[in-house]
PASEBA-1860 file (N, C-alpha, C; in nm, 3 decimals):
! residues 253
1> XXXXXXXX> 1.576/-2.229/-0.260/1.499/-2.061/-0.261/1.498/-1.979/-0.392 ~ 1.400/-1.926/-0.442/1.393/-1.893/-0.522/1.342/-1.749/-0.522 ~ 1.361/-1.669/-0.647/1.374/-1.509/-0.630/1.299/-1.470/-0.752 ~ 1.215/-1.404/-0.770/1.177/-1.292/-0.907/1.186/-1.168/-0.876 ~ 1.200/-1.079/-0.976/1.180/-0.925/-0.976/1.027/-0.899/-0.942 ~ 0.988/-0.808/-0.869/0.833/-0.737/-0.801/0.795/-0.698/-0.916 ~ 0.663/-0.746/-0.931/0.571/-0.697/-1.014/0.490/-0.550/-0.963 ~ 0.475/-0.426/-1.045/0.392/-0.314/-0.977/0.274/-0.308/-1.067
9> XXXXXXXX> 0.215/-0.225/-1.014/0.110/-0.150/-1.082/0.121/-0.015/-1.073 ~ 0.125/0.059/-1.170/0.223/0.207/-1.187/0.078/0.267/-1.190 ~ 0.028/0.403/-1.151/-0.051/0.489/-1.169/0.035/0.647/-1.174 ~ 0.059/0.651/-1.253/0.156/0.778/-1.218/0.286/0.781/-1.153 ~ 0.320/0.861/-1.066/0.467/0.821/-0.977/0.398/0.758/-0.906 ~ 0.303/0.645/-0.914/0.248/0.550/-0.772/0.296/0.457/-0.832 ~ 0.395/0.357/-0.723/0.395/0.210/-0.758/0.401/0.125/-0.660 ~ 0.273/0.032/-0.680/0.193/-0.038/-0.573/0.254/-0.198/-0.647
17> XXXXXXXX> 0.320/-0.257/-0.495/0.401/-0.407/-0.570/0.278/-0.494/-0.552 ~ 0.262/-0.601/-0.616/0.144/-0.728/-0.703/0.224/-0.852/-0.608 ~ 0.179/-0.869/-0.543/0.196/-1.008/-0.489/0.101/-1.123/-0.588 ~ 0.273/-1.245/-0.586/0.188/-1.346/-0.668/0.056/-1.404/-0.598 ~ -0.039/-1.442/-0.669/-0.103/-1.574/-0.626/-0.088/-1.653/-0.618 ~ 0.008/-1.707/-0.707/0.046/-1.853/-0.703/0.167/-1.823/-0.724 ~ 0.279/-1.869/-0.688/0.395/-1.925/-0.710/0.479/-2.079/-0.710 ~ 0.449/-2.145/-0.833/0.484/-2.281/-0.884/0.640/-2.302/-0.913
25> XXXXXXXX> 0.681/-2.435/-0.871/0.812/-2.451/-0.896/0.801/-2.600/-0.957 ~ 0.838/-2.642/-1.119/0.822/-2.793/-1.195/0.950/-2.813/-1.208 ~ 0.957/-2.980/-1.187/1.087/-3.023/-1.233/1.019/-3.131/-1.340 ~ 1.094/-3.106/-1.490/1.047/-3.140/-1.570/1.161/-3.239/-1.599 ~ 1.125/-3.339/-1.719/1.204/-3.400/-1.799/1.285/-3.477/-1.723 ~ 1.240/-3.527/-1.575/1.290/-3.560/-1.504/1.360/-3.743/-1.570 ~ 1.300/-3.772/-1.673/1.374/-3.929/-1.726/1.502/-3.889/-1.798 ~ 1.481/-3.771/-1.823/1.647/-3.748/-1.921/1.749/-3.692/-1.859
33> XXXXXXXX> 1.723/-3.687/-1.707/1.782/-3.645/-1.606/1.924/-3.762/-1.553 ~ 2.042/-3.677/-1.561/2.137/-3.818/-1.540/2.212/-3.759/-1.408 ~ 2.170/-3.673/-1.372/2.274/-3.650/-1.196/2.128/-3.620/-1.145 ~ 2.166/-3.607/-0.986/2.020/-3.483/-0.954/2.110/-3.352/-0.924 ~ 2.008/-3.240/-0.903/2.035/-3.133/-0.883/2.186/-3.092/-0.764 ~ 2.288/-3.103/-0.812/2.398/-3.084/-0.723/2.382/-2.978/-0.596 ~ 2.406/-3.071/-0.495/2.434/-2.948/-0.357/2.577/-2.799/-0.443 ~ 2.469/-2.676/-0.312/2.525/-2.603/-0.378/2.532/-2.497/-0.540
41> XXXXXXXX> 2.439/-2.555/-0.626/2.416/-2.519/-0.727/2.312/-2.411/-0.704 ~ 2.369/-2.305/-0.823/2.280/-2.151/-0.829/2.247/-2.146/-0.981 ~ 2.102/-2.120/-0.989/2.067/-2.116/-1.139/2.024/-1.936/-1.134 ~ 2.056/-1.917/-1.268/1.969/-1.830/-1.349/1.930/-1.772/-1.453 ~ 1.786/-1.743/-1.446/1.717/-1.759/-1.597/1.668/-1.594/-1.623 ~ 1.685/-1.615/-1.748/1.642/-1.480/-1.801/1.748/-1.353/-1.850 ~ 1.693/-1.283/-1.874/1.830/-1.144/-1.893/1.787/-1.008/-1.812 ~ 1.815/-0.995/-1.695/1.835/-0.910/-1.598/1.790/-0.729/-1.674
49> XXXXXXXX> 1.850/-0.735/-1.779/1.868/-0.611/-1.895/1.818/-0.593/-1.983 ~ 1.758/-0.687/-2.060/1.650/-0.717/-2.131/1.556/-0.585/-2.164 ~ 1.587/-0.516/-2.280/1.470/-0.382/-2.249/1.340/-0.438/-2.385 ~ 1.378/-0.559/-2.492/1.319/-0.551/-2.614/1.329/-0.726/-2.634 ~ 1.244/-0.754/-2.721/1.225/-0.873/-2.774/1.390/-0.946/-2.858 ~ 1.439/-0.868/-2.876/1.568/-0.887/-2.924/1.711/-0.934/-2.866 ~ 1.671/-0.902/-2.704/1.774/-0.873/-2.625/1.714/-1.010/-2.521 ~ 1.627/-1.100/-2.537/1.612/-1.185/-2.436/1.699/-1.295/-2.467
57> XXXXXXXX> 1.699/-1.404/-2.395/1.755/-1.549/-2.368/1.659/-1.640/-2.436 ~ 1.642/-1.665/-2.569/1.563/-1.741/-2.611/1.541/-1.879/-2.506 ~ 1.634/-1.942/-2.454/1.658/-2.024/-2.350/1.561/-2.029/-2.238 ~ 1.516/-1.924/-2.255/1.488/-1.858/-2.129/1.329/-1.875/-2.070 ~ 1.296/-1.913/-2.201/1.100/-1.972/-2.256/1.032/-1.881/-2.192 ~ 1.058/-1.701/-2.167/0.981/-1.620/-2.091/0.820/-1.598/-2.178 ~ 0.713/-1.607/-2.074/0.576/-1.634/-2.117/0.503/-1.546/-2.071 ~ 0.431/-1.439/-2.143/0.338/-1.381/-2.023/0.196/-1.414/-2.111
65> XXXXXXXX> 0.105/-1.462/-2.059/-0.032/-1.503/-2.088/-0.139/-1.459/-1.968 ~ -0.245/-1.466/-2.021/-0.377/-1.474/-1.962/-0.440/-1.627/-1.933 ~ -0.455/-1.664/-1.804/-0.506/-1.821/-1.801/-0.631/-1.806/-1.834 ~ -0.695/-1.891/-1.859/-0.827/-1.942/-1.869/-0.861/-1.895/-2.027 ~ -0.957/-1.863/-2.120/-0.941/-1.855/-2.219/-0.928/-1.746/-2.283 ~ -0.798/-1.686/-2.258/-0.732/-1.558/-2.324/-0.740/-1.425/-2.277 ~ -0.805/-1.325/-2.355/-0.802/-1.200/-2.314/-0.991/-1.110/-2.300 ~ -1.032/-1.040/-2.243/-1.124/-1.027/-2.282/-1.129/-0.942/-2.429
73> XXXXXXXX> -1.274/-0.986/-2.441/-1.292/-0.990/-2.638/-1.228/-1.012/-2.693 ~ -1.103/-1.098/-2.708/-1.036/-1.132/-2.820/-0.979/-1.283/-2.826 ~ -0.990/-1.346/-2.904/-0.955/-1.529/-2.852/-0.764/-1.523/-2.842 ~ -0.703/-1.423/-2.881/-0.559/-1.415/-2.848/-0.523/-1.288/-2.852 ~ -0.426/-1.264/-2.785/-0.307/-1.157/-2.742/-0.267/-1.108/-2.850 ~ -0.272/-0.958/-2.891/-0.154/-0.928/-2.967/-0.018/-0.881/-2.947 ~ 0.042/-0.960/-2.892/0.184/-0.922/-2.829/0.279/-1.004/-2.849 ~ 0.382/-0.998/-2.836/0.471/-1.167/-2.868/0.488/-1.209/-2.725
81> XXXXXXXX> 0.555/-1.313/-2.676/0.542/-1.407/-2.583/0.541/-1.336/-2.470 ~ 0.717/-1.271/-2.491/0.735/-1.206/-2.371/0.728/-1.040/-2.304 ~ 0.611/-1.011/-2.379/0.562/-0.898/-2.349/0.401/-0.892/-2.272 ~ 0.357/-0.821/-2.186/0.242/-0.813/-2.112/0.171/-0.802/-2.195 ~ 0.043/-0.871/-2.149/-0.093/-0.899/-2.235/-0.138/-0.740/-2.250 ~ -0.164/-0.693/-2.385/-0.275/-0.581/-2.418/-0.391/-0.590/-2.367 ~ -0.464/-0.683/-2.335/-0.644/-0.699/-2.310/-0.636/-0.711/-2.221 ~ -0.760/-0.697/-2.112/-0.783/-0.729/-1.967/-0.779/-0.872/-1.941
89> XXXXXXXX> -0.698/-0.971/-1.847/-0.726/-1.109/-1.803/-0.873/-1.111/-1.748 ~ -0.915/-1.230/-1.770/-1.094/-1.228/-1.739/-1.003/-1.354/-1.598 ~ -0.826/-1.418/-1.627/-0.867/-1.449/-1.478/-0.735/-1.434/-1.452 ~ -0.608/-1.512/-1.430/-0.477/-1.407/-1.391/-0.405/-1.400/-1.477 ~ -0.332/-1.326/-1.450/-0.212/-1.309/-1.536/-0.092/-1.441/-1.519 ~ -0.002/-1.495/-1.622/0.081/-1.601/-1.575/0.213/-1.556/-1.677 ~ 0.326/-1.575/-1.595/0.459/-1.616/-1.645/0.502/-1.707/-1.632 ~ 0.572/-1.754/-1.734/0.647/-1.899/-1.733/0.764/-1.866/-1.734
97> XXXXXXXX> 0.907/-1.896/-1.664/1.017/-1.931/-1.707/1.122/-2.053/-1.705 ~ 1.211/-2.068/-1.771/1.259/-2.228/-1.763/1.402/-2.178/-1.759 ~ 1.450/-2.258/-1.669/1.571/-2.281/-1.615/1.714/-2.363/-1.735 ~ 1.863/-2.349/-1.678/1.916/-2.460/-1.774/1.858/-2.555/-1.733 ~ 1.949/-2.656/-1.785/1.919/-2.831/-1.736/2.035/-2.849/-1.713 ~ 2.172/-2.806/-1.772/2.256/-2.894/-1.783/2.372/-2.799/-1.643 ~ 2.447/-2.911/-1.583/2.559/-2.902/-1.527/2.673/-2.968/-1.466 ~ 2.762/-2.889/-1.445/2.870/-2.969/-1.395/2.884/-2.975/-1.222
105> XXXXXXXX> 2.861/-3.095/-1.147/2.867/-3.135/-0.980/2.989/-3.048/-0.951 ~ 3.127/-3.052/-1.035/3.207/-3.036/-0.946/3.269/-2.880/-0.935 ~ 3.247/-2.810/-1.056/3.266/-2.675/-1.087/3.176/-2.602/-1.093 ~ 2.996/-2.659/-1.068/2.873/-2.578/-1.058/2.881/-2.473/-1.151 ~ 2.926/-2.494/-1.298/2.933/-2.450/-1.397/2.785/-2.526/-1.447 ~ 2.667/-2.424/-1.557/2.541/-2.504/-1.570/2.531/-2.442/-1.730 ~ 2.430/-2.491/-1.802/2.375/-2.418/-1.945/2.290/-2.506/-1.978 ~ 2.215/-2.453/-2.100/2.115/-2.460/-2.128/2.128/-2.615/-2.234
113> XXXXXXXX> 2.045/-2.757/-2.260/2.042/-2.813/-2.331/2.071/-2.794/-2.467 ~ 2.170/-2.851/-2.582/2.043/-2.817/-2.696/2.120/-2.892/-2.807 ~ 2.097/-2.938/-2.928/2.144/-3.009/-3.005/2.255/-3.039/-3.070 ~ 2.371/-3.170/-3.029/2.455/-3.173/-3.037/2.510/-3.161/-3.248 ~ 2.409/-3.129/-3.273/2.410/-3.130/-3.495/2.400/-3.001/-3.469 ~ 2.378/-2.921/-3.393/2.367/-2.787/-3.433/2.467/-2.683/-3.330 ~ 2.540/-2.748/-3.215/2.573/-2.649/-3.131/2.723/-2.758/-3.117 ~ 2.802/-2.688/-3.140/2.958/-2.750/-3.107/2.997/-2.741/-2.958
121> XXXXXXXX> 3.046/-2.855/-2.908/3.111/-2.863/-2.837/2.978/-2.942/-2.685 ~ 2.867/-3.024/-2.776/2.809/-3.069/-2.678/2.741/-3.235/-2.732 ~ 2.798/-3.318/-2.608/2.758/-3.429/-2.628/2.625/-3.438/-2.645 ~ 2.614/-3.628/-2.671/2.536/-3.685/-2.685/2.370/-3.648/-2.605 ~ 2.439/-3.621/-2.542/2.323/-3.638/-2.367/2.285/-3.444/-2.363 ~ 2.305/-3.405/-2.500/2.259/-3.269/-2.512/2.337/-3.145/-2.459 ~ 2.472/-3.172/-2.375/2.528/-3.087/-2.240/2.631/-3.009/-2.288 ~ 2.726/-2.928/-2.275/2.810/-2.952/-2.284/2.907/-3.046/-2.263
129> XXXXXXXX> 3.023/-3.055/-2.298/3.113/-3.194/-2.275/3.153/-3.140/-2.100 ~ 3.152/-3.203/-2.025/3.199/-3.269/-1.897/3.052/-3.174/-1.799 ~ 2.903/-3.149/-1.894/2.826/-3.168/-1.808/2.717/-3.253/-1.828 ~ 2.599/-3.304/-1.715/2.509/-3.371/-1.722/2.344/-3.303/-1.723 ~ 2.296/-3.361/-1.792/2.087/-3.328/-1.757/2.133/-3.355/-1.619 ~ 2.018/-3.245/-1.600/1.979/-3.245/-1.433/1.817/-3.231/-1.476 ~ 1.718/-3.226/-1.353/1.578/-3.196/-1.362/1.550/-3.023/-1.414 ~ 1.456/-3.057/-1.532/1.458/-2.899/-1.585/1.364/-2.800/-1.511
137> XXXXXXXX> 1.404/-2.740/-1.432/1.281/-2.623/-1.344/1.246/-2.552/-1.409 ~ 1.091/-2.508/-1.381/1.004/-2.416/-1.495/0.955/-2.329/-1.330 ~ 0.974/-2.227/-1.401/0.872/-2.157/-1.253/0.725/-2.070/-1.332 ~ 0.645/-2.081/-1.220/0.472/-2.033/-1.345/0.461/-1.934/-1.206 ~ 0.437/-1.803/-1.193/0.424/-1.713/-1.156/0.256/-1.694/-1.168 ~ 0.159/-1.719/-1.086/0.044/-1.586/-1.132/-0.022/-1.530/-1.026 ~ -0.098/-1.411/-1.109/-0.106/-1.282/-1.028/-0.231/-1.240/-1.049 ~ -0.280/-1.205/-0.978/-0.462/-1.159/-0.989/-0.462/-1.003/-0.937
145> XXXXXXXX> -0.525/-0.963/-1.101/-0.491/-0.821/-1.107/-0.664/-0.741/-1.107 ~ -0.747/-0.864/-1.058/-0.882/-0.791/-1.040/-0.889/-0.740/-0.948 ~ -0.853/-0.730/-0.805/-0.863/-0.584/-0.770/-0.826/-0.492/-0.780 ~ -0.711/-0.485/-0.782/-0.635/-0.354/-0.849/-0.682/-0.299/-0.960 ~ -0.699/-0.378/-1.082/-0.726/-0.323/-1.169/-0.886/-0.367/-1.241 ~ -1.003/-0.336/-1.146/-1.110/-0.428/-1.158/-1.172/-0.361/-1.299 ~ -1.127/-0.209/-1.337/-1.158/-0.196/-1.525/-1.094/-0.280/-1.607 ~ -0.995/-0.325/-1.610/-0.923/-0.384/-1.704/-0.825/-0.323/-1.788
153> XXXXXXXX> -0.789/-0.338/-1.865/-0.717/-0.232/-1.975/-0.691/-0.314/-2.103 ~ -0.673/-0.180/-2.219/-0.655/-0.191/-2.331/-0.559/-0.110/-2.354 ~ -0.451/-0.200/-2.444/-0.307/-0.166/-2.466/-0.213/-0.134/-2.376 ~ -0.086/-0.077/-2.384/-0.015/-0.103/-2.285/-0.069/-0.115/-2.129 ~ -0.040/-0.223/-2.064/-0.075/-0.250/-1.925/-0.028/-0.093/-1.847 ~ -0.084/-0.093/-1.721/-0.035/0.011/-1.656/0.078/-0.115/-1.528 ~ 0.185/-0.172/-1.592/0.222/-0.295/-1.515/0.413/-0.245/-1.528 ~ 0.498/-0.278/-1.454/0.634/-0.268/-1.486/0.676/-0.362/-1.352
161> XXXXXXXX> 0.787/-0.427/-1.391/0.843/-0.490/-1.299/0.936/-0.440/-1.241 ~ 1.034/-0.461/-1.124/1.133/-0.376/-1.080/1.269/-0.398/-1.126 ~ 1.272/-0.485/-1.217/1.394/-0.441/-1.317/1.376/-0.341/-1.460 ~ 1.260/-0.346/-1.492/1.238/-0.273/-1.592/1.105/-0.340/-1.696 ~ 1.115/-0.362/-1.820/0.987/-0.397/-1.840/0.949/-0.558/-1.895 ~ 0.868/-0.581/-1.926/0.857/-0.728/-1.920/0.918/-0.846/-1.960 ~ 1.020/-0.797/-2.062/1.157/-0.862/-2.112/1.222/-0.910/-2.030 ~ 1.246/-0.811/-1.866/1.340/-0.814/-1.806/1.316/-0.948/-1.703
169> XXXXXXXX> 1.197/-1.006/-1.708/1.185/-1.108/-1.615/1.243/-1.243/-1.619 ~ 1.293/-1.234/-1.510/1.438/-1.348/-1.456/1.423/-1.392/-1.308 ~ 1.495/-1.534/-1.303/1.440/-1.592/-1.164/1.596/-1.625/-1.122 ~ 1.598/-1.636/-1.028/1.706/-1.699/-0.985/1.685/-1.866/-0.894 ~ 1.775/-1.928/-0.874/1.716/-2.078/-0.768/1.883/-2.086/-0.733 ~ 1.843/-2.120/-0.595/1.961/-2.166/-0.477/1.919/-2.309/-0.430 ~ 1.994/-2.408/-0.473/1.949/-2.539/-0.446/1.940/-2.534/-0.288 ~ 1.794/-2.572/-0.235/1.789/-2.585/-0.098/1.723/-2.736/-0.060
177> XXXXXXXX> 1.768/-2.836/-0.158/1.711/-3.013/-0.163/1.825/-3.057/-0.078 ~ 1.733/-3.166/-0.005/1.869/-3.206/0.060/1.896/-3.334/-0.052 ~ 1.996/-3.378/-0.030/2.108/-3.463/-0.114/1.949/-3.633/-0.126 ~ 1.962/-3.656/-0.012/1.895/-3.722/-0.042/1.684/-3.774/-0.142 ~ 1.669/-3.616/-0.093/1.579/-3.588/-0.169/1.549/-3.563/-0.334 ~ 1.711/-3.497/-0.335/1.706/-3.455/-0.495/1.765/-3.592/-0.548 ~ 1.842/-3.684/-0.461/1.906/-3.836/-0.556/1.715/-3.834/-0.567 ~ 1.648/-3.894/-0.503/1.507/-3.953/-0.508/1.381/-3.915/-0.640
185> XXXXXXXX> 1.401/-3.762/-0.598/1.380/-3.697/-0.744/1.365/-3.760/-0.903 ~ 1.544/-3.803/-0.871/1.533/-3.839/-1.028/1.541/-4.033/-1.028 ~ 1.580/-4.075/-0.943/1.561/-4.239/-0.925/1.422/-4.260/-0.959 ~ 1.380/-4.149/-0.865/1.199/-4.278/-0.850/1.123/-4.214/-0.958 ~ 1.177/-4.132/-1.047/1.097/-4.075/-1.199/1.087/-4.171/-1.278 ~ 1.085/-4.305/-1.309/1.084/-4.414/-1.381/1.029/-4.475/-1.355 ~ 0.999/-4.481/-1.246/0.894/-4.567/-1.192/0.752/-4.562/-1.106 ~ 0.787/-4.395/-1.192/0.589/-4.301/-1.143/0.564/-4.326/-1.284
193> XXXXXXXX> 0.428/-4.328/-1.296/0.366/-4.357/-1.417/0.286/-4.175/-1.412 ~ 0.279/-4.132/-1.289/0.218/-3.983/-1.270/0.266/-3.890/-1.310 ~ 0.196/-3.755/-1.342/0.260/-3.655/-1.379/0.310/-3.551/-1.263 ~ 0.247/-3.612/-1.140/0.301/-3.527/-1.076/0.334/-3.653/-0.927 ~ 0.451/-3.632/-0.862/0.439/-3.696/-0.763/0.510/-3.687/-0.630 ~ 0.485/-3.741/-0.532/0.565/-3.656/-0.388/0.713/-3.720/-0.439 ~ 0.790/-3.604/-0.387/0.904/-3.640/-0.363/0.966/-3.716/-0.205 ~ 1.016/-3.812/-0.187/1.052/-3.819/-0.020/1.246/-3.816/-0.002
201> XXXXXXXX> 1.237/-3.725/0.149/1.342/-3.687/0.158/1.357/-3.792/0.315 ~ 1.454/-3.750/0.372/1.497/-3.783/0.529/1.421/-3.738/0.619 ~ 1.366/-3.598/0.587/1.265/-3.540/0.727/1.127/-3.522/0.689 ~ 1.111/-3.571/0.604/0.920/-3.594/0.536/0.858/-3.727/0.594 ~ 0.765/-3.678/0.591/0.605/-3.809/0.670/0.509/-3.756/0.580 ~ 0.511/-3.791/0.460/0.410/-3.776/0.356/0.413/-3.656/0.321 ~ 0.321/-3.575/0.373/0.297/-3.397/0.361/0.319/-3.339/0.490 ~ 0.500/-3.290/0.534/0.481/-3.192/0.644/0.521/-3.091/0.592
209> XXXXXXXX> 0.514/-3.048/0.500/0.512/-2.910/0.479/0.663/-2.834/0.499 ~ 0.712/-2.732/0.457/0.864/-2.683/0.480/0.920/-2.705/0.590 ~ 1.031/-2.742/0.609/1.120/-2.794/0.730/1.208/-2.653/0.776 ~ 1.176/-2.522/0.684/1.245/-2.395/0.681/1.166/-2.272/0.724 ~ 1.207/-2.205/0.817/1.142/-2.112/0.851/1.224/-1.977/0.802 ~ 1.199/-1.928/0.622/1.282/-1.854/0.647/1.300/-1.701/0.674 ~ 1.398/-1.667/0.688/1.398/-1.502/0.783/1.525/-1.383/0.646 ~ 1.458/-1.297/0.665/1.572/-1.201/0.614/1.694/-1.213/0.675
217> XXXXXXXX> 1.777/-1.198/0.586/1.901/-1.225/0.660/1.941/-1.064/0.677 ~ 1.904/-0.963/0.648/1.969/-0.837/0.677/1.894/-0.760/0.660 ~ 1.777/-0.743/0.776/1.660/-0.664/0.774/1.658/-0.525/0.753 ~ 1.756/-0.472/0.788/1.842/-0.303/0.796/1.832/-0.252/0.685 ~ 1.865/-0.339/0.541/1.873/-0.293/0.416/1.792/-0.330/0.347 ~ 1.771/-0.236/0.253/1.675/-0.286/0.134/1.531/-0.206/0.136 ~ 1.460/-0.249/0.074/1.284/-0.192/0.076/1.218/-0.261/-0.042 ~ 1.081/-0.259/-0.001/0.994/-0.280/-0.087/0.945/-0.224/-0.210
225> XXXXXXXX> 0.976/-0.098/-0.143/0.929/0.015/-0.204/1.034/0.078/-0.333 ~ 0.947/0.122/-0.413/0.998/0.121/-0.575/1.120/0.229/-0.565 ~ 1.027/0.330/-0.531/1.113/0.488/-0.539/1.232/0.542/-0.446 ~ 1.197/0.460/-0.341/1.312/0.384/-0.247/1.440/0.374/-0.281 ~ 1.375/0.226/-0.332/1.510/0.173/-0.415/1.626/0.254/-0.502 ~ 1.477/0.328/-0.567/1.557/0.392/-0.676/1.670/0.506/-0.665 ~ 1.643/0.598/-0.492/1.690/0.684/-0.436/1.833/0.593/-0.355 ~ 1.814/0.509/-0.292/1.911/0.454/-0.228/1.982/0.400/-0.387
233> XXXXXXXX> 1.993/0.354/-0.439/2.110/0.315/-0.532/2.102/0.395/-0.633 ~ 2.082/0.517/-0.632/2.173/0.643/-0.653/2.259/0.699/-0.616 ~ 2.196/0.685/-0.391/2.293/0.731/-0.371/2.457/0.680/-0.381 ~ 2.404/0.520/-0.403/2.564/0.437/-0.368/2.630/0.414/-0.468 ~ 2.579/0.569/-0.590/2.639/0.537/-0.756/2.633/0.451/-0.816 ~ 2.537/0.346/-0.850/2.480/0.226/-0.934/2.424/0.289/-1.058 ~ 2.414/0.197/-1.126/2.350/0.249/-1.215/2.217/0.233/-1.221 ~ 2.130/0.323/-1.320/1.975/0.313/-1.343/1.881/0.132/-1.322
241> XXXXXXXX> 2.010/0.061/-1.410/1.951/-0.073/-1.408/1.959/-0.132/-1.273 ~ 2.029/-0.140/-1.227/2.097/-0.175/-1.127/1.949/-0.112/-0.990 ~ 1.881/0.002/-0.965/1.838/0.073/-0.885/1.702/0.020/-0.940 ~ 1.688/0.000/-1.037/1.544/-0.091/-1.101/1.545/-0.209/-1.048 ~ 1.675/-0.314/-1.045/1.649/-0.422/-0.985/1.699/-0.417/-0.820 ~ 1.668/-0.348/-0.815/1.720/-0.312/-0.629/1.599/-0.386/-0.542 ~ 1.456/-0.326/-0.595/1.310/-0.384/-0.536/1.296/-0.529/-0.565 ~ 1.340/-0.583/-0.522/1.334/-0.718/-0.584/1.254/-0.804/-0.434
249> XXXXX> 1.152/-0.925/-0.513/1.099/-0.985/-0.454/1.126/-1.167/-0.451 ~ 1.175/-1.222/-0.324/1.200/-1.348/-0.279/1.128/-1.411/-0.228 ~ 1.111/-1.525/-0.276/1.036/-1.643/-0.220/1.110/-1.744/-0.198 ~ 1.082/-1.812/-0.043/1.139/-1.923/-0.034/0.993/-2.037/-0.060 ~ 1.052/-2.128/-0.132/0.951/-2.243/-0.168/1.018/-2.369/-0.090
END
């Protein structure tokens, strides 16, 4: 299961949720993986409280950019990588997010890999002692803004995440791979020369789609309406940051 904050189009006090046009999860650096993704592993990437570039978790690699040939009227975007583009996207708005790639299968603790020559407590596998390399998960989320913003924008775009500004982009991952499929992802990688390949599991016959029919476990609580979430969280005495994060868009892939 994967989760990301909702992206909103902001027009005055009106917040309109924008559904992702495409949500892709990629598993990279399989050749470096020492173990498959442990069962019951839960990962978090990004900093939900980040309000500026200096508060980013640099390991998460948050990048907002325009697909295609950049932005309208300019060859490059004049913002930092983790800020929304300041000029109209000709095609889709895309964001990238990288997850930790080290884990302990017993304790389920996790971390990002790092060079052991630069960071104390890391082994030759570039993981903290006691952890092993796992497939490196990357989220790629695209949004089509052309219908909701037909005239485009120049300067700060009228966009906001349910957690706040663009810097708070983050994601959750709860491992849902069946053990055999998770093992095959790592086992089959060295013998496969394709950039993308089918991961075989005990329930698949070629491409059968998802075996899971995801349902909201608590449909009577929560809301996708931004201001309703603020009122609900305010009534419970939680912080403003928590209230912004409560309007959360979850996707099960």
